[in-house]
C-alpha positions in Angstrom: -85.7 -12.5 -162.8 -84.9 -12.2 -159.1 -82.1 -9.9 -158.1 -79.9 -12.8 -156.7 -80.6 -14.8 -159.9 -79.4 -11.9 -162.1 -76.2 -11.6 -160.0 -75.6 -15.3 -160.4 -76.2 -15.1 -164.1 -73.5 -12.4 -164.4 -71.3 -14.5 -162.2 -71.6 -17.5 -164.5 -70.5 -15.4 -167.5 -67.6 -13.9 -165.5 -66.4 -17.3 -164.5 -66.7 -18.5 -168.1 -64.5 -15.6 -169.1 -61.9 -16.5 -166.5 -62.0 -20.2 -167.5 -61.4 -19.4 -171.2 -58.4 -17.3 -170.3 -56.7 -19.8 -167.9 -53.2 -21.0 -168.5 -52.6 -24.8 -168.6 -52.7 -26.9 -165.5 -49.0 -27.7 -165.8 -47.9 -24.1 -166.1 -50.2 -23.2 -163.1 -48.5 -25.9 -161.0 -45.0 -24.9 -162.0 -45.8 -21.4 -160.9 -46.9 -22.7 -157.5 -44.0 -25.1 -156.9 -41.3 -22.4 -157.1 -42.3 -20.9 -153.7 -42.1 -23.7 -151.1 -41.4 -22.5 -147.6 -38.7 -23.9 -145.2 -40.2 -26.5 -142.8 -39.8 -25.9 -139.0 -40.6 -28.3 -136.1 -44.0 -27.6 -134.7 -46.2 -28.8 -131.9 -48.6 -31.6 -132.8 -52.3 -30.6 -133.1 -55.1 -32.7 -131.7 -56.8 -34.2 -134.7 -58.0 -37.5 -136.0 -55.3 -39.5 -137.8 -54.7 -39.0 -141.5 -56.7 -41.3 -143.8 -55.5 -43.5 -146.6 -58.5 -43.3 -148.8 -58.0 -43.7 -152.6 -57.0 -40.5 -154.4 -59.4 -38.5 -156.4 -58.4 -36.5 -159.4 -59.2 -32.8 -159.7 -61.2 -31.5 -162.6 -59.0 -30.6 -165.6 -58.2 -26.9 -166.0 -59.1 -25.0 -169.2 -56.7 -24.8 -172.1 -54.4 -21.9 -172.8 -56.1 -18.5 -173.3 -56.1 -16.7 -176.6 -56.6 -13.0 -177.4 -59.7 -13.9 -179.4 -61.3 -15.8 -176.4 -60.6 -12.8 -174.2 -62.3 -10.3 -176.6 -65.3 -12.6 -177.0 -65.6 -13.2 -173.2 -65.3 -9.5 -172.5 -68.0 -8.7 -175.0 -70.3 -11.4 -173.6 -69.8 -10.0 -170.0 -70.7 -6.5 -171.2 -73.8 -7.7 -173.0 -74.9 -9.8 -170.0 -74.4 -6.9 -167.6 -76.5 -4.7 -169.9 -79.3 -7.2 -170.1 -79.4 -7.9 -166.4 -79.2 -4.2 -165.4 -82.3 -3.2 -167.4 -85.5 -4.3 -165.7 -88.5 -5.5 -167.6 -91.3 -3.0 -168.1 -93.0 -2.4 -164.8 -90.5 -4.5 -162.8 -88.9 -3.2 -159.7 -85.2 -2.5 -159.8 -82.8 -5.0 -158.1 -82.8 -4.7 -154.3 -80.3 -7.4 -153.2 -76.6 -6.4 -153.0 -73.8 -8.1 -151.0 -71.8 -5.9 -148.6 -68.2 -5.7 -149.9 -65.1 -4.1 -148.4 -63.4 -1.3 -150.3 -63.0 -3.0 -153.7 -59.7 -3.7 -155.4 -59.7 -2.3 -158.8 -57.4 -1.2 -161.6 -56.5 2.5 -162.1 -57.5 4.5 -165.2 -54.4 3.4 -167.1 -55.5 -0.3 -166.9 -52.5 -1.2 -164.8 -52.8 -3.6 -161.8 -53.3 -2.2 -158.4 -50.1 -1.1 -156.5 -49.4 -3.5 -153.6 -49.8 -1.9 -150.1 -48.4 -2.7 -146.6 -49.0 -1.3 -143.1 -47.7 2.2 -142.4 -46.8 3.0 -138.8 -48.2 1.4 -135.7 -51.8 0.2 -135.2 -54.2 2.1 -132.9 -57.0 0.7 -130.8 -60.5 1.4 -132.0 -62.4 -0.6 -129.4 -61.6 -2.9 -126.5 -63.5 -5.3 -124.1 -64.5 -7.8 -126.8 -65.0 -11.4 -125.7 -63.7 -14.0 -128.2 -64.5 -11.9 -131.2 -64.7 -13.9 -134.5 -65.9 -11.8 -137.4 -65.8 -8.1 -138.3 -68.7 -7.0 -140.6 -68.5 -3.5 -142.1 -71.9 -2.3 -143.4 -72.7 -0.1 -146.3 -74.0 2.7 -144.0 -70.7 2.9 -142.3 -71.6 0.8 -139.2 -69.6 -2.1 -138.0 -70.9 -5.3 -136.4 -68.7 -7.8 -134.6 -69.6 -11.4 -133.6 -68.5 -12.9 -130.3 -68.2 -16.7 -130.4 -68.9 -17.6 -126.8 -71.4 -14.9 -125.8 -73.2 -15.3 -129.1 -73.7 -11.5 -129.2 -73.5 -9.3 -132.2 -72.0 -6.0 -131.1 -72.2 -2.7 -132.9 -69.2 -0.4 -132.8 -70.1 3.3 -132.0 -68.2 6.3 -133.2 -66.6 6.9 -129.7 -65.2 3.3 -129.7 -67.8 1.9 -127.3 -69.8 -1.1 -128.1 -73.5 -1.9 -127.8 -75.5 -5.1 -128.3 -77.3 -5.2 -131.6 -78.7 -8.7 -131.0 -77.9 -12.2 -130.0 -78.1 -15.5 -131.9 -80.0 -17.5 -129.3 -79.8 -20.8 -131.1 -75.9 -20.8 -131.0 -74.4 -23.2 -128.5 -70.7 -22.5 -127.9 -68.5 -25.6 -127.4 -64.8 -25.6 -128.1 -64.2 -23.9 -131.4 -67.9 -23.7 -132.1 -70.3 -20.9 -131.3 -71.2 -17.7 -133.2 -68.7 -17.5 -136.0 -68.9 -15.6 -139.4 -71.1 -12.7 -140.4 -72.0 -11.4 -143.9 -74.5 -8.8 -145.2 -76.8 -8.6 -148.2 -78.5 -5.3 -148.9 -82.2 -5.8 -149.8 -84.9 -3.2 -149.7 -87.5 -6.0 -149.7 -86.2 -7.3 -146.4 -88.2 -6.4 -143.3 -87.1 -2.9 -142.3 -85.9 -2.2 -145.9 -82.1 -2.4 -145.2 -81.1 -6.0 -145.8 -80.0 -9.2 -144.1 -77.3 -10.1 -141.7 -76.2 -13.7 -142.3 -74.6 -15.7 -139.4 -72.7 -19.0 -139.4 -73.0 -20.7 -136.0 -72.9 -23.9 -134.1 -76.0 -25.4 -132.4 -76.1 -28.4 -130.1 -76.4 -30.7 -133.2 -75.0 -29.0 -136.3 -73.5 -25.9 -137.8 -75.8 -23.8 -139.8 -76.3 -20.5 -141.6 -79.3 -18.2 -140.8 -80.1 -14.7 -141.8 -81.8 -11.9 -139.8 -83.2 -8.6 -141.1 -81.2 -5.6 -140.1 -83.2 -2.7 -138.7 -82.5 0.7 -137.3 -79.8 3.3 -138.2 -76.1 3.5 -137.3 -75.7 3.5 -133.6 -79.1 1.8 -133.0 -79.1 -1.3 -135.3 -81.1 -4.3 -134.2 -81.5 -7.8 -135.7 -84.9 -9.3 -136.4 -86.1 -13.0 -136.3 -83.9 -15.4 -138.0 -84.6 -17.6 -141.0 -82.6 -20.9 -141.7 -80.6 -20.7 -144.9 -78.7 -24.0 -144.5 -78.7 -26.6 -141.7 -77.1 -30.0 -141.0 -73.5 -28.8 -141.6 -71.2 -31.2 -139.6 -70.1 -29.8 -136.3 -67.6 -30.8 -133.6 -65.6 -29.3 -130.8 -63.0 -28.3 -133.4 -62.6 -27.8 -137.2 -66.0 -26.0 -137.7 -64.8 -23.6 -140.4 -67.2 -20.7 -140.2 -66.3 -17.9 -142.5 -69.0 -16.6 -144.9 -68.9 -13.9 -147.5 -70.7 -12.8 -150.6 -68.6 -13.1 -153.8 -68.6 -10.7 -156.7 -71.0 -13.1 -158.5 -73.6 -12.5 -155.8 -73.4 -16.0 -154.4 -72.8 -16.8 -150.7 -69.7 -18.7 -150.0 -69.0 -20.6 -146.7 -65.9 -22.4 -145.3 -66.7 -25.7 -143.6 -64.2 -27.7 -141.6 -64.0 -31.5 -141.5 -65.5 -31.5 -138.0 -62.7 -33.7 -136.7 -63.4 -36.4 -139.2 -60.8 -36.2 -142.0 -62.8 -38.6 -144.2 -65.4 -35.9 -144.6 -63.1 -33.8 -146.8 -62.9 -36.3 -149.7 -66.6 -37.4 -149.4 -68.7 -35.4 -151.9 -71.9 -36.6 -150.2 -71.2 -34.6 -147.0 -70.7 -30.8 -146.5 -67.7 -31.3 -144.1 -64.2 -30.3 -145.3 -65.6 -28.1 -148.2 -66.0 -24.6 -149.4 -69.7 -24.2 -150.3 -71.4 -21.9 -152.8 -75.1 -21.2 -152.5 -77.8 -18.6 -153.5 -78.8 -16.0 -151.0 -81.8 -18.1 -150.0 -79.8 -21.4 -149.7 -80.3 -22.9 -153.1 -77.8 -24.6 -155.4 -76.5 -22.3 -158.1 -77.1 -24.1 -161.4 -73.4 -23.7 -162.4 -71.9 -25.3 -159.3 -69.4 -28.0 -160.3 -71.1 -31.0 -158.8 -74.8 -29.8 -159.0 -74.6 -29.6 -155.2 -73.6 -26.9 -152.7 -70.0 -28.1 -152.9 -67.7 -25.7 -154.7 -64.3 -27.2 -153.7 -63.3 -30.1 -151.4 -60.3 -31.7 -149.7 -60.2 -29.0 -147.0 -59.3 -29.5 -143.3 -60.4 -26.3 -141.6 -60.6 -23.3 -143.9 -61.4 -20.0 -142.2 -60.7 -17.1 -144.6 -62.2 -16.0 -147.9 -61.4 -13.1 -150.2 -61.5 -12.1 -153.9 -58.9 -10.2 -155.9 -59.4 -7.7 -158.7 -59.7 -10.5 -161.3 -62.5 -12.2 -159.3 -60.1 -15.0 -158.1 -61.2 -16.6 -154.8 -58.5 -17.2 -152.2 -58.9 -19.2 -148.9 -56.7 -19.6 -145.8 -56.7 -23.0 -144.1 -55.4 -24.6 -141.0 -53.1 -27.6 -141.6 -52.4 -30.4 -139.2 -48.8 -30.8 -137.9 -46.7 -29.4 -140.7 -48.2 -26.8 -143.1 -50.8 -24.1 -143.0 -52.1 -23.0 -146.4 -53.1 -20.2 -148.6 -55.1 -21.7 -151.5 -56.2 -20.3 -154.9 -59.7 -21.8 -155.2 -61.1 -23.2 -158.5 -64.5 -24.7 -159.0 -64.5 -28.4 -158.3 -60.9 -28.4 -157.1 -59.6 -31.1 -154.7 -57.1 -29.6 -152.2 -55.9 -33.0 -151.0 -56.8 -33.3 -147.3 -56.4 -35.8 -145.6 -54.3 -37.5 -148.3 -51.8 -34.7 -148.5 -50.8 -31.6 -146.4 -49.1 -28.6 -148.0 -47.3 -28.7 -151.3 -47.1 -32.4 -152.2 -46.4 -32.1 -155.9 -49.1 -34.7 -156.6 -51.0 -33.9 -159.8 -54.1 -35.5 -158.4 -54.5 -32.5 -156.0 -54.1 -28.7 -156.1 -51.1 -27.5 -154.1 -51.4 -24.4 -151.9 -50.1 -21.2 -153.4 -48.3 -20.6 -150.1 -47.6 -22.6 -147.0 -46.3 -21.9 -143.5 -45.1 -23.9 -140.6 -48.1 -24.1 -138.2 -46.4 -22.1 -135.5 -46.0 -19.2 -137.9 -49.6 -19.0 -139.0 -52.7 -20.9 -137.9 -54.6 -18.6 -140.3 -58.1 -17.4 -139.9 -59.5 -14.2 -141.5 -58.4 -13.0 -144.9 -58.8 -9.6 -146.6 -57.6 -8.1 -149.9 -56.7 -4.4 -150.4 -55.2 -3.3 -153.7 -54.5 -6.9 -154.6 -52.6 -7.5 -151.4 -53.7 -10.4 -149.3 -53.7 -9.8 -145.5 -54.0 -12.9 -143.4 -54.7 -12.9 -139.6 -52.8 -15.6 -137.7 -53.8 -17.1 -134.4 -50.9 -19.3 -133.1 -48.5 -17.3 -135.2 -49.6 -14.1 -133.5 -48.9 -11.9 -136.6 -50.4 -10.4 -139.7 -49.1 -11.6 -143.0 -49.2 -9.5 -146.2 -48.9 -11.3 -149.6 -48.9 -9.3 -152.8 -50.9 -10.8 -155.6 -49.4 -10.8 -159.1 -50.5 -11.9 -162.6 -50.0 -11.4 -166.3 -52.4 -8.5 -166.2 -55.2 -8.1 -167.0 -56.1 -11.7 -168.0 -53.5 -13.9 -166.4 -53.8 -16.3 -163.5 -53.4 -14.8 -160.1 -50.2 -15.7 -158.3 -48.3 -14.3 -155.3 -45.1 -12.7 -154.2 -43.1 -13.5 -151.0 -45.1 -13.0 -147.8 -44.1 -10.5 -145.1 -44.9 -10.8 -141.4 -46.1 -7.8 -139.4 -46.6 -7.1 -135.7 -45.1 -10.5 -134.7 -46.2 -11.3 -131.1 -47.2 -7.6 -130.6 -51.0 -8.1 -130.1 -51.3 -11.8 -129.5 -53.6 -14.1 -131.5 -55.3 -12.4 -134.5 -58.7 -13.7 -135.6 -60.0 -11.5 -138.4 -58.9 -8.7 -140.8 -61.0 -6.5 -143.1 -60.5 -3.5 -145.3 -61.1 -0.4 -143.2 -62.2 3.2 -144.2 -60.0 5.7 -146.1 -56.8 3.6 -146.7 -56.8 1.6 -143.5 -56.9 -2.0 -142.4 -58.8 -3.3 -139.4 -57.9 -6.5 -137.5 -59.1 -8.0 -134.2 -57.2 -9.9 -131.5 -58.5 -13.2 -130.1 -56.7 -13.7 -126.8 -59.9 -14.4 -124.8 -60.8 -17.5 -126.8 -59.3 -19.9 -124.2 -56.0 -20.4 -126.0 -54.4 -17.0 -125.6 -53.0 -14.9 -122.7 -55.4 -12.0 -122.4 -54.3 -8.7 -121.0 -56.6 -6.1 -119.4 -59.0 -4.7 -122.0 -58.7 -7.7 -124.4 -59.9 -8.3 -126.9 -59.3 -5.3 -129.1 -60.1 -4.0 -132.5 -57.1 -2.3 -134.2 -56.7 0.1 -137.2 -53.5 0.6 -139.2 -52.9 2.8 -142.2 -51.8 1.0 -145.4 -50.1 2.3 -148.5 -47.4 1.6 -151.1 
């Protein structure tokens, strides 16, 4: 069995365990409805008008969990992990492993992680970036940063300087399009023996995902020839989505915007307005909800992905004129765009877990540290922290009240990731054509986090 197939097999069992321990749909919605935000007037955004297509119902959630189901699911996970981790006689060990930030985990007592928040003021790690979009921390301690408009992938050096690791020559910047998200998959079978750097980017005709072998050592990394993983993703001057990340199940996830056509979001025959889930080589995982690459739909322009300690996927999403969203993603879920925006209370759609007026957020990158969500905001020019809670260890993930940090201190913020040794990294985005860049922009920042 291929390494990526083994990881997906484990992922299927893990998701089965989660499904069998879910609370009812009505309890889940009641938990969400109690935290609606106060609406504020905002500037209109330039988008296509909202549609009036017929509503589509979301897949039903699993029934109430029981202690017996939890024990059986846990045992099944352990058995599957054991089976997948033992290679057949004469087979090579697994070589493919997604790069993950510092993981969120429980302590030795089995208690949930203690929420964290920024401590002190951020410090500048690097400067002189041009429209940076994605921060990718590699297992060897290196960091790569994509630049949307130059299409360069830049490597951060220990002294804070930057060098060019490569370019994505097929990328064609236009409006919000260009070189966007990065992800990494370790694979000793890749050329060079290190692994693959995945890139989501816009061409003249589409958005696509390609991967390039990573070569060299820290301080001298290079990118080899690219291979297409997925093409023909709808593109436009705006609403391109673009975040990619490997999940704990070993699958590759991608956020795709509606490409300026709201009808795409409810159309299951197009990739626009979706969150996609695919194998590392671009195939359809056999347990995807629609037997296609579509994992969830009804999205306008999602740009952030992160998983908590229970394996729950979260996504941040640009709204239109009223509400930006933080969504708790379930397989096959319909999040309502363009028929609803924000918490509509309509059982046909899944309401966001949290919502913000658009002048307070315009969210992009998303990270989780110790089960605390950190969300980078562009128009809002701030970093949001949102503690995740649950009936631990098997309950549904929920959230506590958000807190805003560094409001208007650093301008537009594009991405945020877990940093080394109890820190958080985030990058400004004032050179993207919508900000007011200062000398030295854009910058990569580091701030300590703790309870």
